[in-house]
C-alpha positions as CSV (number, residue, x, y, z in Angstrom):
1,M,67.0,102.9,86.1
2,A,65.4,105.5,88.1
3,T,66.8,109.0,87.9
4,T,66.0,110.1,91.3
5,V,68.0,109.5,94.7
6,D,66.2,106.3,94.8
7,A,68.5,105.1,92.2
8,Y,71.2,104.9,94.9
9,S,69.1,102.3,96.9
10,A,68.5,100.3,93.9
11,V,72.2,100.1,92.9
12,F,73.1,99.2,96.5
13,D,70.5,96.6,96.8
14,Q,71.6,95.0,93.5
15,W,75.2,95.1,94.6
16,V,74.4,93.3,98.0
17,I,72.8,90.6,96.1
18,R,75.8,90.1,93.8
19,H,78.7,90.4,96.6
20,R,76.8,89.0,99.6
21,P,78.6,91.0,102.3
22,N,77.7,90.1,106.1
23,T,77.0,93.9,106.6
24,A,77.5,97.0,104.4
25,I,76.8,100.7,104.6
26,L,76.4,103.3,101.8
27,V,75.8,107.0,102.6
28,V,75.6,109.7,99.6
29,R,75.8,113.5,100.4
30,R,75.5,116.5,98.3
31,G,75.1,120.2,99.0
32,G,75.3,119.7,102.8
33,K,72.4,117.0,102.8
34,T,72.4,113.4,103.2
35,L,70.7,112.1,99.9
36,A,70.8,108.4,100.7
37,I,71.7,106.1,103.5
38,K,71.4,102.4,103.2
39,G,72.5,99.5,105.4
40,H,72.7,95.7,104.8
41,G,72.5,93.8,108.2
42,V,73.4,96.8,110.2
43,D,71.9,100.2,111.2
44,P,73.7,102.6,108.7
45,S,73.0,105.6,111.1
46,E,75.1,104.0,113.8
47,P,78.8,104.5,114.3
48,T,81.2,102.2,112.4
49,M,85.1,101.7,112.4
50,I,86.5,103.6,109.5
51,A,90.1,102.4,109.7
52,S,92.6,104.9,107.9
53,L,89.8,107.4,107.0
54,S,90.8,108.5,110.4
55,K,94.0,110.1,109.0
56,P,92.2,113.2,107.5
57,I,90.7,113.8,111.0
58,T,94.3,113.7,112.5
59,G,95.3,116.0,109.6
60,A,92.3,118.4,110.5
61,C,93.4,118.4,114.2
62,I,97.0,119.3,113.2
63,A,95.5,121.9,110.9
64,T,93.8,123.7,113.8
65,L,97.0,123.9,115.7
66,I,98.7,125.5,112.6
67,R,95.6,127.8,111.9
68,D,95.8,129.1,115.5
69,G,99.5,129.7,115.6
70,K,100.5,126.9,118.0
71,L,102.4,124.8,115.5
72,S,103.9,125.0,111.9
73,F,104.2,122.7,108.9
74,M,107.9,123.1,109.3
75,T,108.2,122.4,113.1
76,R,110.6,119.6,113.7
77,M,110.0,116.8,116.1
78,R,112.9,117.9,118.4
79,D,110.6,120.8,119.2
80,A,107.2,119.4,118.7
81,L,108.1,116.2,121.0
82,A,110.5,117.9,123.2
83,Q,108.7,116.5,126.3
84,F,108.4,113.0,124.7
85,F,112.2,112.9,124.2
86,K,112.6,114.2,127.7
87,K,110.6,111.5,129.3
88,F,111.9,108.5,127.2
89,G,115.2,109.6,125.9
90,P,116.7,110.4,122.5
91,P,115.9,108.1,119.5
92,L,118.4,105.6,118.3
93,D,118.2,107.2,114.7
94,R,118.6,111.1,115.7
95,R,117.3,112.0,112.2
96,L,113.8,111.5,114.0
97,E,114.5,114.8,115.7
98,L,114.7,116.6,112.4
99,V,111.4,115.2,110.7
100,T,108.9,118.0,110.3
101,V,105.1,117.9,110.7
102,E,104.8,118.3,106.9
103,Q,106.8,115.3,106.1
104,L,104.6,113.2,108.4
105,L,101.4,114.5,106.9
106,V,102.5,113.5,103.4
107,H,104.2,110.3,104.3
108,R,107.7,111.5,103.4
109,S,109.4,111.0,106.9
110,G,111.9,108.3,106.0
111,F,110.2,105.6,108.3
112,A,109.1,102.2,106.9
113,G,105.6,102.2,105.5
114,N,102.9,99.8,104.6
115,S,104.9,98.6,101.6
116,D,108.1,98.2,103.8
117,G,106.5,96.2,106.7
118,D,105.8,99.1,109.1
119,P,106.7,97.8,112.5
120,I,104.2,99.7,114.5
121,F,101.5,97.0,113.5
122,A,103.4,94.5,115.7
123,V,103.2,96.9,118.7
124,M,99.6,97.5,118.1
125,D,98.7,93.9,117.7
126,K,100.7,93.0,120.8
127,R,98.6,95.6,123.0
128,A,95.3,94.4,121.4
129,G,96.2,90.8,122.1
130,S,97.2,91.4,125.7
131,G,93.8,93.3,126.3
132,M,95.3,96.7,126.1
133,G,93.8,97.8,122.9
134,Q,91.5,100.3,124.7
135,L,94.7,102.3,125.9
136,G,95.3,104.9,123.3
137,A,98.1,107.2,124.8
138,A,100.3,107.8,121.7
139,D,103.5,108.4,123.5
140,S,103.8,105.2,125.3
141,I,102.8,103.3,122.1
142,L,105.6,105.1,120.1
143,A,108.1,104.7,123.0
144,E,107.7,100.9,122.8
145,Y,109.3,100.7,119.4
146,L,109.9,104.2,117.7
147,L,113.1,105.2,119.6
148,K,114.6,101.9,118.7
149,T,113.8,102.2,114.9
150,R,116.0,103.5,112.1
151,H,114.8,105.2,109.1
152,I,115.1,103.3,105.9
153,R,115.1,106.4,103.4
154,I,115.9,110.0,103.4
155,Q,113.4,112.2,105.0
156,G,111.4,114.3,102.6
157,N,112.2,112.1,99.7
158,K,110.2,109.1,98.7
159,Y,106.6,108.7,99.6
160,S,105.7,105.6,101.6
161,Y,102.3,105.5,103.3
162,S,103.1,105.3,106.9
163,N,100.8,104.7,109.8
164,T,103.9,105.4,112.1
165,G,103.8,108.9,110.8
166,Y,100.3,109.4,112.1
167,G,100.9,107.8,115.3
168,I,103.7,110.4,115.9
169,L,101.2,113.2,114.8
170,T,98.8,111.9,117.4
171,A,101.5,112.3,120.0
172,V,102.3,115.8,118.7
173,I,98.7,116.8,119.3
174,E,98.7,115.4,122.7
175,E,102.0,117.1,123.6
176,R,101.0,120.5,122.1
177,T,97.4,120.6,123.7
178,G,98.2,118.8,127.0
179,R,95.0,116.7,126.3
180,S,94.3,113.4,125.0
181,Y,94.2,113.0,121.3
182,E,90.5,112.0,121.3
183,D,89.3,114.8,123.5
184,Y,91.0,117.5,121.6
185,C,90.0,116.2,118.3
186,R,86.3,116.0,119.3
187,E,86.2,119.5,120.8
188,A,88.5,121.3,118.2
189,V,87.1,119.7,115.0
190,F,83.8,117.7,115.5
191,E,82.0,120.0,118.1
192,K,83.0,123.0,115.9
193,L,81.3,121.4,113.1
194,G,78.3,120.5,114.9
195,I,79.1,116.7,114.9
196,A,78.3,115.2,118.2
197,Q,78.7,111.3,118.0
198,P,82.5,110.6,116.9
199,K,85.0,108.9,119.3
200,L,87.6,106.4,119.3
201,H,86.5,102.8,119.1
202,P,86.3,101.7,122.8
203,D,88.3,98.5,122.3
204,W,90.6,99.7,119.7
205,R,91.9,103.1,120.8
206,V,95.4,101.6,120.2
207,L,94.9,102.5,116.4
208,S,94.4,106.0,117.4
209,G,95.1,108.8,114.8
210,A,96.1,106.3,112.3
211,G,92.8,104.2,112.3
212,G,90.8,104.2,115.4
213,W,87.8,106.5,114.8
214,F,84.3,105.1,115.2
215,I,81.9,107.4,113.5
216,P,78.6,107.2,111.5
217,G,79.0,107.4,107.9
218,A,76.8,110.5,107.4
219,D,78.8,112.3,110.1
220,Y,82.1,111.4,108.3
221,L,80.8,113.0,104.9
222,A,79.8,116.2,106.8
223,F,83.4,116.4,108.3
224,L,84.7,116.1,104.6
225,D,82.9,119.3,103.8
226,I,85.9,121.2,105.3
227,F,87.7,120.3,102.1
228,D,85.6,122.7,100.2
229,P,88.0,125.6,99.7
230,A,85.0,128.0,100.5
231,H,84.6,126.4,103.9
232,P,86.3,128.7,106.5
233,F,87.3,125.8,109.1
234,L,90.9,125.1,107.8
235,G,92.0,128.9,107.5
236,D,93.9,130.5,104.7
237,A,97.5,129.4,105.5
238,V,96.4,125.6,105.7
239,K,94.5,126.0,102.5
240,K,97.5,127.8,100.8
241,W,99.6,124.8,101.9
242,I,97.4,122.2,100.5
243,D,97.6,124.0,97.1
244,Q,101.4,124.2,97.3
245,A,101.6,120.5,98.2
246,Q,100.3,119.8,94.6
247,G,103.8,120.5,93.1
248,R,106.1,120.3,95.8
249,W,106.8,116.5,95.6
250,T,104.8,115.2,92.5
251,L,106.1,117.3,89.7
252,G,105.2,114.8,87.1
253,N,101.6,114.4,88.3
254,R,100.4,117.8,89.5
255,G,96.8,116.7,89.2
256,R,96.8,114.5,92.4
257,W,98.7,114.5,95.5
258,Y,98.6,113.6,99.3
259,S,97.9,116.6,101.4
260,L,96.2,116.9,104.8
261,G,95.9,113.2,105.5
262,I,93.9,112.6,102.3
263,N,94.3,112.1,98.7
264,T,93.7,115.3,96.9
265,W,92.9,116.3,93.2
266,A,92.5,119.7,91.5
267,G,89.9,120.6,89.3
268,A,88.2,123.9,88.2
269,G,90.2,125.6,91.0
270,R,88.6,123.2,93.7
271,W,89.4,120.2,95.3
272,S,88.3,116.5,95.3
273,V,89.3,114.2,98.0
274,S,89.2,110.5,98.9
275,H,90.8,108.1,101.3
276,G,90.6,104.3,101.8
277,G,90.9,102.1,104.8
278,V,91.5,98.6,105.8
279,V,91.9,96.8,109.0
280,N,91.6,93.2,110.0
281,S,92.8,92.5,113.5
282,Q,91.8,90.3,116.5
283,G,92.5,91.1,120.1
284,R,90.9,91.1,123.6
285,D,89.2,93.6,125.6
286,I,90.1,94.5,129.2
287,E,88.0,91.7,130.6
288,G,89.7,89.1,128.2
289,R,86.7,88.8,125.8
290,P,87.5,88.6,122.1
291,T,87.4,91.7,120.1
292,E,87.8,92.3,116.4
293,A,88.5,95.3,114.0
294,S,87.3,94.1,110.6
295,I,86.5,96.9,108.1
296,V,87.2,98.0,104.6
297,S,86.0,101.6,104.1
298,H,86.1,104.2,101.4
299,A,85.0,107.9,101.3
300,F,85.2,110.3,98.4
301,R,84.1,114.0,98.1
302,A,84.0,115.6,94.7
303,A,84.5,119.3,93.9
304,D,80.8,119.6,93.3
305,S,80.1,118.6,97.0
306,T,78.7,115.0,96.1
307,A,80.2,112.6,98.6
308,V,80.0,108.9,99.1
309,F,80.9,106.8,102.1
310,I,81.1,102.9,102.0
311,A,82.0,100.4,104.7
312,L,81.8,96.5,104.9
313,P,83.7,93.9,106.9
314,W,87.1,92.7,105.6
315,T,87.3,89.6,103.5
316,P,89.8,88.8,100.7
317,T,87.3,90.1,98.2
318,S,86.1,93.1,100.1
319,S,88.3,95.7,98.3
320,Q,87.2,94.5,94.9
321,A,83.4,94.8,96.1
322,V,84.2,98.4,97.3
323,N,85.7,99.3,94.0
324,D,82.5,97.9,92.2
325,L,80.1,99.8,94.3
326,R,82.3,103.0,93.8
327,R,82.1,102.4,90.1
328,E,78.5,101.9,90.0
329,I,77.6,104.7,92.3
330,G,79.8,106.9,90.2
331,Q,77.6,106.1,87.2
332,T,74.4,106.7,89.3
333,H,75.7,110.3,90.0
334,K,75.2,111.0,86.4
335,L,71.7,110.0,86.5
336,V,70.6,111.8,89.6
337,K,70.2,115.4,89.0
338,G,69.1,118.4,91.0
339,P,67.9,118.5,94.6
340,P,66.4,115.2,96.2
């Protein structure tokens, strides 16, 4: 096998032959440069849906508010969403008012999560199916069900991966900034990083901060560079919190934890981060035409700055195909040495 960056292309091409996805994207980055960008059946430089890879973006938006003194990790929802409750009324389960920003970020808010049948999906599917998938206002989406929903566990206790939690964080961003989530994140995060193209998918803004971003894979990997501890974007207080989150809930597994919307590993005093995403939904656009959100995505950034982005349409076997490509690209990293 080649030992240059051409090896990534060779591995991708062989993987496509074996798995036969309708479309697929692979991007590899290291040291601030894109080493490989490959597409099958699609232009890999164009934006793609990323599903739950959106959560680190929401986490980064929250981080800017904390960094700039406009919010804290310990801010409770009774304060962070005061106008929301004034507009829509108090929640049925008053414990919602005591949930903190931190608990939402790390999926320990007490709400039902993916493993418990998170009910926010029913609301999102209803909106998408009725031609309102392009409407992304977080407060109206949450008001439709959140105020009528009870917690199923004690907040701050058990981890349960929750799209609801990131929907709430989306509403927090909008209330604290007085702007749409999309506009604020684009200006406060992407423009500051010199990334110009990202936006919420025009037909699926309803997925919003939990899974709605539409972004080129190369730009997403450039965004992940903020998780280099030497990068100044997050600020010292947020970086300190990421390190502290390592042992706060996962005492038996300190080498891996969920932090700022992303899975995080410690190693040699630095972080490696990763996230995956899956969405398979159908709806209608504002004119009644069928729309589809179908993607399995994965992104990883190692402590040495080597990063990988993978995306392909959802099928029952797509997750296994992604895992196979992840493993093969991991082996390829060992062969590709030095600059491109």
